[in-house]
MIDOSE-1310 file (N, C-alpha, C; in nm, 2 decimals, decimal comma, always signed):
residues 120
mllv	+11,24/+4,29/+16,26/+11,14/+4,36/+16,34/+11,09/+4,48/+16,26; +11,18/+4,55/+16,18/+11,13/+4,66/+16,11/+11,04/+4,61/+15,99; +11,07/+4,50/+15,94/+10,98/+4,45/+15,83/+10,84/+4,42/+15,89; +10,83/+4,36/+16,00/+10,70/+4,33/+16,07/+10,63/+4,46/+16,09
rrtv	+10,70/+4,56/+16,15/+10,63/+4,69/+16,17/+10,58/+4,75/+16,05; +10,66/+4,75/+15,94/+10,61/+4,80/+15,81/+10,49/+4,72/+15,76; +10,50/+4,60/+15,77/+10,38/+4,51/+15,72/+10,25/+4,54/+15,80; +10,27/+4,56/+15,94/+10,15/+4,60/+16,02/+10,11/+4,74/+15,98
qqay	+10,19/+4,83/+15,95/+10,15/+4,97/+15,92/+10,09/+4,97/+15,78; +10,14/+4,89/+15,69/+10,08/+4,88/+15,56/+9,94/+4,82/+15,56; +9,92/+4,71/+15,64/+9,79/+4,65/+15,66/+9,69/+4,75/+15,72; +9,73/+4,83/+15,82/+9,65/+4,92/+15,88/+9,62/+5,03/+15,78
asal	+9,71/+5,08/+15,71/+9,68/+5,18/+15,61/+9,59/+5,13/+15,50; +9,60/+5,01/+15,45/+9,51/+4,95/+15,36/+9,37/+4,95/+15,41; +9,35/+4,90/+15,53/+9,22/+4,89/+15,58/+9,16/+5,02/+15,60; +9,23/+5,12/+15,65/+9,19/+5,26/+15,67/+9,15/+5,32/+15,54
stfv	+9,23/+5,31/+15,44/+9,21/+5,36/+15,31/+9,09/+5,30/+15,24; +9,07/+5,17/+15,26/+8,96/+5,10/+15,20/+8,83/+5,15/+15,26; +8,83/+5,17/+15,40/+8,72/+5,22/+15,47/+8,68/+5,36/+15,42; +8,78/+5,45/+15,41/+8,76/+5,59/+15,37/+8,71/+5,59/+15,22
lllp	+8,76/+5,50/+15,13/+8,71/+5,50/+15,00/+8,57/+5,45/+14,99; +8,52/+5,37/+15,08/+8,39/+5,32/+15,08/+8,28/+5,41/+15,13; +8,33/+5,51/+15,21/+8,24/+5,61/+15,28/+8,15/+5,68/+15,18; +8,20/+5,73/+15,06/+8,11/+5,79/+14,96/+8,00/+5,70/+14,92
aiay	+8,03/+5,57/+14,90/+7,93/+5,48/+14,86/+7,82/+5,47/+14,96; +7,86/+5,47/+15,09/+7,76/+5,46/+15,19/+7,67/+5,58/+15,19; +7,73/+5,70/+15,18/+7,67/+5,83/+15,18/+7,57/+5,84/+15,06; +7,62/+5,79/+14,94/+7,54/+5,80/+14,82/+7,41/+5,70/+14,83
aags	+7,43/+5,59/+14,90/+7,32/+5,49/+14,92/+7,22/+5,56/+15,01; +7,25/+5,65/+15,10/+7,14/+5,72/+15,18/+7,05/+5,80/+15,09; +7,10/+5,85/+14,98/+7,01/+5,93/+14,89/+6,97/+6,07/+14,95; +6,92/+6,15/+14,88/+6,87/+6,28/+14,92/+6,73/+6,31/+14,89
dlgg	+6,67/+6,24/+14,80/+6,54/+6,26/+14,76/+6,43/+6,20/+14,86; +6,37/+6,28/+14,94/+6,27/+6,23/+15,03/+6,13/+6,26/+14,99; +6,11/+6,30/+14,87/+5,98/+6,34/+14,83/+5,89/+6,21/+14,82; +5,76/+6,23/+14,85/+5,67/+6,12/+14,84/+5,66/+6,02/+14,95
tadv	+5,74/+6,05/+15,06/+5,74/+5,96/+15,16/+5,63/+5,98/+15,27; +5,56/+6,10/+15,25/+5,45/+6,12/+15,35/+5,33/+6,02/+15,33; +5,31/+5,97/+15,20/+5,20/+5,89/+15,18/+5,23/+5,73/+15,21; +5,35/+5,71/+15,24/+5,40/+5,57/+15,27/+5,38/+5,55/+15,42
plag	+5,30/+5,45/+15,47/+5,28/+5,43/+15,61/+5,40/+5,38/+15,68; +5,45/+5,46/+15,77/+5,57/+5,42/+15,85/+5,70/+5,41/+15,78; +5,69/+5,45/+15,65/+5,81/+5,46/+15,56/+5,89/+5,33/+15,56; +5,83/+5,22/+15,54/+5,91/+5,09/+15,53/+5,91/+5,00/+15,66
gtni	+5,83/+5,04/+15,75/+5,82/+4,94/+15,87/+5,89/+4,99/+15,99; +5,87/+4,92/+16,10/+5,93/+4,96/+16,22/+6,02/+4,86/+16,28; +6,05/+4,76/+16,20/+6,14/+4,64/+16,25/+6,28/+4,68/+16,23; +6,35/+4,70/+16,34/+6,49/+4,74/+16,34/+6,58/+4,62/+16,35
rpti	+6,52/+4,51/+16,38/+6,60/+4,39/+16,40/+6,70/+4,35/+16,28; +6,65/+4,35/+16,16/+6,73/+4,31/+16,04/+6,85/+4,41/+16,03; +6,82/+4,53/+16,05/+6,93/+4,64/+16,04/+7,04/+4,61/+16,15; +7,00/+4,59/+16,27/+7,10/+4,56/+16,37/+7,18/+4,44/+16,34
lkil	+7,11/+4,33/+16,29/+7,18/+4,21/+16,26/+7,28/+4,23/+16,15; +7,25/+4,31/+16,04/+7,33/+4,34/+15,93/+7,46/+4,42/+15,98; +7,43/+4,51/+16,07/+7,55/+4,59/+16,13/+7,64/+4,50/+16,21; +7,58/+4,41/+16,28/+7,65/+4,32/+16,37/+7,73/+4,22/+16,28
ntvl	+7,68/+4,17/+16,18/+7,75/+4,08/+16,09/+7,86/+4,15/+16,01; +7,84/+4,28/+15,98/+7,94/+4,35/+15,91/+8,06/+4,38/+16,00; +8,03/+4,42/+16,12/+8,14/+4,44/+16,22/+8,21/+4,31/+16,25; +8,14/+4,20/+16,27/+8,20/+4,07/+16,29/+8,29/+4,03/+16,18
sfla	+8,24/+4,05/+16,05/+8,33/+4,02/+15,94/+8,46/+4,10/+15,94; +8,45/+4,23/+15,96/+8,57/+4,31/+15,97/+8,66/+4,27/+16,08; +8,61/+4,24/+16,20/+8,69/+4,19/+16,31/+8,76/+4,06/+16,29; +8,68/+3,97/+16,22/+8,74/+3,84/+16,18/+8,86/+3,86/+16,08
llav	+8,84/+3,94/+15,99/+8,95/+3,98/+15,89/+9,07/+4,04/+15,96; +9,04/+4,13/+16,06/+9,15/+4,19/+16,14/+9,22/+4,09/+16,22; +9,15/+3,99/+16,28/+9,21/+3,89/+16,36/+9,29/+3,79/+16,28; +9,25/+3,76/+16,16/+9,34/+3,68/+16,07/+9,46/+3,76/+16,03
ifii	+9,45/+3,89/+16,01/+9,57/+3,97/+15,98/+9,67/+3,96/+16,10; +9,62/+3,99/+16,22/+9,70/+3,99/+16,34/+9,76/+3,85/+16,36; +9,68/+3,74/+16,35/+9,74/+3,61/+16,36/+9,86/+3,58/+16,26; +9,84/+3,63/+16,14/+9,94/+3,61/+16,04/+10,07/+3,69/+16,07
vagi	+10,05/+3,82/+16,12/+10,16/+3,90/+16,16/+10,23/+3,84/+16,28; +10,15/+3,79/+16,37/+10,22/+3,72/+16,49/+10,29/+3,59/+16,45; +10,24/+3,52/+16,36/+10,30/+3,40/+16,31/+10,44/+3,44/+16,24; +10,43/+3,54/+16,16/+10,56/+3,59/+16,10/+10,66/+3,64/+16,20
rliv	+10,61/+3,70/+16,30/+10,70/+3,75/+16,41/+10,76/+3,62/+16,48; +10,68/+3,52/+16,51/+10,73/+3,41/+16,57/+10,83/+3,33/+16,49; +10,82/+3,33/+16,36/+10,91/+3,26/+16,27/+11,04/+3,35/+16,25; +11,02/+3,47/+16,25/+11,14/+3,56/+16,22/+11,21/+3,59/+16,36
sqge	+11,17/+3,56/+16,47/+11,23/+3,59/+16,60/+11,36/+3,52/+16,61; +11,39/+3,41/+16,54/+11,52/+3,34/+16,54/+11,57/+3,30/+16,68; +11,48/+3,26/+16,76/+11,52/+3,21/+16,89/+11,53/+3,31/+16,99; +11,50/+3,43/+16,96/+11,50/+3,53/+17,07/+11,37/+3,52/+17,16
ddqk	+11,39/+3,48/+17,28/+11,28/+3,45/+17,37/+11,17/+3,57/+17,38; +11,23/+3,69/+17,40/+11,14/+3,81/+17,41/+11,04/+3,82/+17,29; +11,10/+3,81/+17,17/+11,02/+3,82/+17,05/+10,92/+3,71/+17,03; +10,97/+3,58/+17,07/+10,87/+3,47/+17,07/+10,76/+3,49/+17,17
dkak	+10,79/+3,53/+17,29/+10,68/+3,56/+17,39/+10,59/+3,66/+17,34; +10,63/+3,77/+17,29/+10,54/+3,88/+17,23/+10,45/+3,82/+17,13; +10,50/+3,74/+17,03/+10,42/+3,68/+16,93/+10,32/+3,58/+16,98; +10,36/+3,50/+17,08/+10,26/+3,41/+17,14/+10,16/+3,48/+17,22
ktii	+10,19/+3,59/+17,29/+10,09/+3,67/+17,36/+9,99/+3,74/+17,26; +10,05/+3,78/+17,15/+9,96/+3,84/+17,05/+9,85/+3,74/+17,00; +9,89/+3,62/+16,97/+9,80/+3,52/+16,92/+9,70/+3,49/+17,03; +9,74/+3,48/+17,16/+9,65/+3,46/+17,27/+9,55/+3,57/+17,28
yvav	+9,60/+3,69/+17,27/+9,51/+3,81/+17,29/+9,41/+3,81/+17,17; +9,45/+3,78/+17,05/+9,36/+3,77/+16,94/+9,25/+3,67/+16,96; +9,29/+3,56/+17,01/+9,20/+3,44/+17,03/+9,10/+3,49/+17,14; +9,15/+3,55/+17,25/+9,06/+3,59/+17,35/+8,96/+3,71/+17,30
gliv	+9,01/+3,80/+17,22/+8,93/+3,90/+17,16/+8,82/+3,84/+17,07; +8,85/+3,74/+16,99/+8,75/+3,67/+16,91/+8,65/+3,61/+16,99; +8,68/+3,55/+17,11/+8,59/+3,49/+17,20/+8,49/+3,59/+17,25; +8,55/+3,71/+17,29/+8,47/+3,81/+17,35/+8,37/+3,87/+17,24
vlia	+8,42/+3,88/+17,12/+8,33/+3,93/+17,01/+8,22/+3,83/+16,98; +8,25/+3,71/+16,98/+8,15/+3,60/+16,97/+8,04/+3,60/+17,08; +8,10/+3,61/+17,20/+8,00/+3,62/+17,32/+7,91/+3,74/+17,30; +7,96/+3,86/+17,26/+7,89/+3,98/+17,24/+7,78/+3,96/+17,13
kviv	+7,81/+3,88/+17,02/+7,71/+3,85/+16,92/+7,60/+3,77/+16,98; +7,64/+3,67/+17,05/+7,54/+3,58/+17,12/+7,44/+3,66/+17,21; +7,50/+3,75/+17,29/+7,42/+3,84/+17,38/+7,33/+3,93/+17,30; +7,38/+4,00/+17,19/+7,30/+4,09/+17,11/+7,19/+4,01/+17,05
tyvi	+7,22/+3,89/+16,99/+7,12/+3,81/+16,92/+7,01/+3,77/+17,02; +7,05/+3,73/+17,14/+6,95/+3,69/+17,24/+6,87/+3,81/+17,29; +6,92/+3,92/+17,30/+6,83/+4,03/+17,34/+6,74/+4,07/+17,23; +6,79/+4,07/+17,11/+6,69/+4,10/+16,99/+6,58/+3,99/+16,98
dtfk	+6,61/+3,87/+17,00/+6,51/+3,76/+17,00/+6,42/+3,77/+17,11; +6,47/+3,81/+17,23/+6,38/+3,82/+17,35/+6,28/+3,93/+17,33; +6,32/+4,05/+17,27/+6,23/+4,16/+17,25/+6,16/+4,17/+17,11; +6,15/+4,05/+17,05/+6,09/+4,04/+16,92/+5,94/+4,07/+16,92
């Protein structure tokens, strides 16, 4: 049990540190030089659809990766439980919750895509 907890904590710490390390790249991509944009009509257009879809796909990729990690951890818990019914039930519930969560996320993507296509 302690090994599983450490593994989950390490995975969480890795994901969090990766996110924190990538923040400066995102901030740098924003840039600070705004000179010369007054002459550009609408500064690149008014279509926000591609931006929303990129954000949605990024979030979905992150959630899919997180779901895979949780399923692996739950599988390890299931294997390591050594016949303890309580631990096996917790691992099975975790797998079910992750599957339901993925279904909810995919339904949310369908709804967002539908709304964006409707107001095109």
